[in-house]
N, C-alpha and C positions, 0 to 999 in steps of 0.2 A: 248639512242638514239632510239626512237620508231617511225617508219614511217607508222604504221597502220592507215588507214583512220578512222577518228572519224565518229560517226553516222551522224553528221552534214555534213561532207564532202561527205560521201556516198550518202546522200540525194541530195546534190547540184550536184554531178556528174550525178546522174540519171536524174535529171531535165535538166541539160545542154545537156546531150547526147540526150534526147528526143527532146529538142528544136532544136538541130542541125539536127536531123533526119527529123523532121516535117517541119521546116521552112528554115534552112540555106542551106542544101544540095539540096533541090528542087530548090532553087534560084540561085544555082551556075552557071548553064549554062547561065541564063539571065544576071547575073552580068558580066560574061566574054564577052557575046555578046555586051553589052553596052560599057564596058571598051575598048574592042578591036576596037569598032567603034568610039572611041574618045569622048564618053560621060561618065562622072562619074555617076555611078548608084545611084544617090542621093535619089530618091523617094523610090527605093527598100530598101536602107539602112535605111532610116527614118522609114519606116513601121516596119522593123524588130527591130529597136531600141525601138520603142514604146512597142512592144510585150515583149522584153527582160526586159525593165524597169518595166512593169506591173507584170512580173513574178518574180521580185526580183533578176534577173541576171544582176546586174549593178554595175560598179565600184568595182569589186571583188579584185582588186590588192593592195589596200591601207590599211595596217594594222591599221593605227592610225586615221581613219575617226572620225571627231568630230560629235556631235549629230546633228548639223545643216547641215551636208554634206551628200548628198544622196549616198547610196551605201550599200554594204555588207561588213562589217568589217571582213576580213580574215587575218590570219597570212601568211607569205610567204610559209610555209609548206602546209597550207591548200589550197593556191592558185595554187600551182604547178600542181596538176593533172587536174585542171580546165583549166589552160593555155595550157596544153598539148592537151586537147580536142579542144580548139579554134584553136590551131596551125594546125590542120588537114585541115582546110579550111583557108588559110592565111589571106583573107580579112575579116574573120568573127569577129576578135577582135574588130573592130569598132562597131559592133552590140551591144556589151556589154560594150562599152566605155572603152575598155582595149587596145587601139592601141598605138604603139610607133609612134611618140615620145611624144604623149599626156600623157602617164602614167608617164614618167620621168618629164615632165613639171609640171604636177599636183603635183608630189612628191615634187619638189623644191619650188613651190608656196605654197604648204601646210606647208612647213617648214619655209619659209623665207619671204613670202609676207606680205606687210603692210596691214592694214584693207582696204585701198582704192584699192590696187592691188588685194586683195582677192575678193572684191565685183565686180570689173570690169572684171577680167580675170579668176580667179580660179573658181568661182561659175558657170559661163556659161560653162566652160570646164567640171566640174563635172556633170552638167545637160545635157551634150551632145549637147548643142546648137551651139557651135563653135568648131573649131579645131585649132591646133597650130603647130609650127615647131621650130627648134633650129638651130642656126648658130654657129658652132664651127670650123669644118674642113675648111681649106683654100687650094687653089691650088698651092700657091707659096712657101709654107714651109712644112716641115715634121710635120704634125699636130698630129702625135703620141706623140709628146712632146708639150703639150699645151703652154709651155712657149715661143714657137716660134711664136705664133700667132701675126700677124701684123696689123689686123684691129684696128683702133684707136677709142677710146671713150673719147673725150675731153670735160671737163667741161667748159662751157661758161655761166657765170651767173647762171640762174635758169634752164638751159637746158644742155643736152649732145648732142654733134655733132659726128655722126658715119660716118666713111669712111673706106671702105674696100671691100673685095670680099670673099664670102663663096661659098662652093659647097658641093654636097651631102646633101643638106638641105631637108630632107625627109618631104613630105607633103606640100611643098610650093605651089603646084598647086591645092590642094584640094579646091573645091568651097566654103567651110566653114572656111578656114584658116583665122584667124583674127590677129594673132601676131606671132612674132618670138623672142625668147630669144637669144640675140646676145652676144657672148663673145669676148672681145677685150681688147686692151692695153690702160689702163687708167693712168698708170705711165710710162712715156717715159724716165725716167732717166736710163741710162745704168748700173749704179752701184746699183740700187734698188734690193731688194730681188726678184729673178725671179719668185717665187711662190706667190708674193704679188703685181704684176704689172698689173693684169688683173681684169676686172669687168664684170658683166652681167647686161644688160639692156633689158627691154621689149620694142620692136619696133613694132608698128602697121604696118601691111602689106600694108595699104593704105597711109602710111606717104610719103610725097614728097621725092623723091630720092631713094626709094626702087624699085628695078627692078629685076624681075625674068627673067634671061637672057635665060635659056634653061633648058629643062628636060633631064638630062644625062641618057643615056642607061647604064644598067649594063649587060655586056656580051650580048649586043644587045637586051636586054629586057627593054622596057619602062614601068615604073610604072604609072598608070593613075593619082595617086596623086603626083607623081614627086619625083625625087632625084635631086634637082635643083641647078644650079649655080645662086646665088643672089648677086647683087651689092648694096652697100650702098654709096650714093654720097651726102655728106653734109646733112645727115638725122638728123633732130632735134627732140628730144623727151624731155619731161619735166624731170627735175632732179628726180622727184618723181617716175620715171620709173626704177630707179636703184633697182636691186635685192640685198638684204643684204647690205653690206658695200662696199665702194670702195676698190679695191685690193683683194676682197674675191672671185673673179671669179673661181680661181683654186679649192678652197675648195668647192665651190658650185657645180662645175662640178663633183668632186669626190663623193659628197653626192648624186648627181643625177644618176651617172653612175652605182653604185653598184646594186640597184634594177633593173635598165634597162637591165643590162647585164644578170642577172639571168632570167628575163622574156623572153628574146630572147632564152635562152637555154631551158626553159620549152616548148616554142612553137616548137622548133626544134625537141624535142623528139617526139611530135605528128606527125610532118612531116616525120620523119624517119620511124615511124610506118606505115604511109600511103605508103611510098616507099616499105617497106618490104611486106606489104599485097598485093600490086600490083604485086610485083615480084613473090610471091607465086602463085597468081591466074594465071598469065601469064605462069608460069612454068608448071602448071597443064593443060593448054589449048593447048599449042603449041607442035608440033612434029617435030623432025628432024631425018632423017635417020631411021625412023620407031619407034622412042622412044620419049616419052614425055620429055621435058626439065627437069622436076623434077626428072627424073630417072638418070640423069648424075651426077657423083660424084662432079664435080667442081661447079655445080649449087647448089647442096645440101650444099657444103662447104660455098658458099656465103650466103645462107639462114641462116645456123647455126651461122656463124660469125656475121652476122647482128643482129640476135636475142640476142646473148651474149653481143655485144657491146652496143646495145640500152639499155639493162637492166643495164649494168655497168654505162652508162652515166646518166640514171635516178637516180640511187642510189647516184651518186656524186652530182647531182642537188639537191636531197632531203637533203643531208647532208649540202650543202651550205645554203639552205633555213632554215634548222633547226638551224644552227649556227647564221644566221642573226637574227632569232627570239629570240634566247636565249642570245646571247652575243653582238648583234649589228652589223651594216654593216661593221664597221672597222675591227672587229675581224674576219669577214668572208672573208676578202679581198683575201687571198690566195686561199681559196676554190672557190671563184667566178672566179678568174683568171684560176684556173684549169679546171672548167667546161666550161668556155668560149672557151678554147682551144679545149677540148675534143668534145664538141657539134658541133662546126663549122666543124671540121675535119670529124666527124662522118657523118654529113649530106651529104657531097660530096662523102664520101666512100660508104654509103648505096645506095644513088641515082645512083651513077655510076654503081654499080652492077645491080640495077634494070633496068637501061637504057640498059645495055648489054643483059639482058634477053629479053627485049622487042624488041631489034634490032633497026632498023632505026626509027621505030615508036616512040621510046623513045626520039628521038631528036626533035620531032614535038610538037606543042601545043595540039595535040589530047590526051596527057596525061599531068599530072602536073609535070612529072619528070624533064623536061628540066628547068622549073622555079625553082623547089626545088633545083636542082643542082646549078643553078645560085645564088640563095639566100644563099645557104650554102657556096659558094665560097666568096660571098660578106661579109658574117658574119665573115670571118677571118680578116676583116679590121674594121667592124662596132664596135663601142665602144672599140676601141683599137686593134691593130694588134696582131697576135699570139706572135710575138717576145717580145712585151711589157709584156704580161701576163706570158710568159716563164721566163722573167727576175724577175718578182714578185715572182714566185714560187721558182726560184733558190735562190734568196736573202733570202727568209724565211728559206730555208734549210741551207744555209751557215751561217746565223745568229745562228741557233741552234747548228751547228757544232762549231762555235767560243765559244759559251757559255759552251759547253761540251768538249772543247779541251783536248785531252789526254785520254778521257774516253774509247777510242777504243784500247788503248795500250795492254790491257789484251787479246785482240783477235789475236794479232800478235804472231807468233811462230818464235822465233829467230833461225837462222841456228845453227846446232850442230857443235862444233869444229871438225876439221878433226881428224879422228881416235877415236872419243869419242864413248864409248859403249852405 
């Protein structure tokens, strides 16, 4: 298990860091100015996208790109340090066509799209011409168990009719969003296999009956591209818009979520690094009671603990990526669940310490810390809540224990009989 960066990755890291320094970071203030003013910074993004594409920093996330698909074919392990760099400026992933939920949607289309779906939806996504969203989570059921989903996808002749309500549909307000992958109930028989009752269909956002109801705030933060509530009222799409087979929605969701989860964790490592660096700078600049904050033992402890925990999380992320590359996404399931828990909790922990060092300023938009804390807290739900991932890890351990039952007997020391020498 070797995590040393190859010469190719070292070269890409250098190029990406230089691109961020020269183009992305100088644009950060203007991006926020426009976004906070209610205008999505489309022209700014488009200019940067053209630069990134010209420099070969494009579609870095997909290990199995075909020859006719634009991008840089990297393994998950190779992509990890690059995603970390992008994560430092959260909006920058779009510049390199590596944004969620598009990466997951491109992954699922890459694996399961028909030739027609591929031409109409996947290629424009890979080219950065359009954006997409995905509708899984619902407000009326516990969506951590996807078998609960109630949105219906009924076959009527050569069309599917969709009815239901989704929310936290990320990207639904982006000015270039063109379609939503909707997961819903296609087999309404109560005695059917609960994992084979749901399907996924591609729904154009301009289809009659699709309505973006509202952009939900996350801890009072509004994303300019939206985490939206979307309703589907008798929405009709061609049967050809079905992804995969009827009843395969659960399996498709799992295929999509594995890489998506680890991409979130990769970006989170970069955001934790930003929080730690800001914490250290602030501690060196501010004095209380005649001493710099960096001279106080408790602040030094926060800095040291953050450094150790970030490095631990990075190593676990790299191990999960290595396992995906070597043995496949399914084999990495437990590792991905582990890092999903660790990374989300780490982000709130490190940013909370940084906020405390900054004082009240840390609660304001004058630093990125309040947003990073908000996103870290949201990440404990995104792509599955902590409790679901904890159960996955626990089940893996219990399964190993069952397979080796009795093996620990030799470690037990029986009590000596009374009076025994």
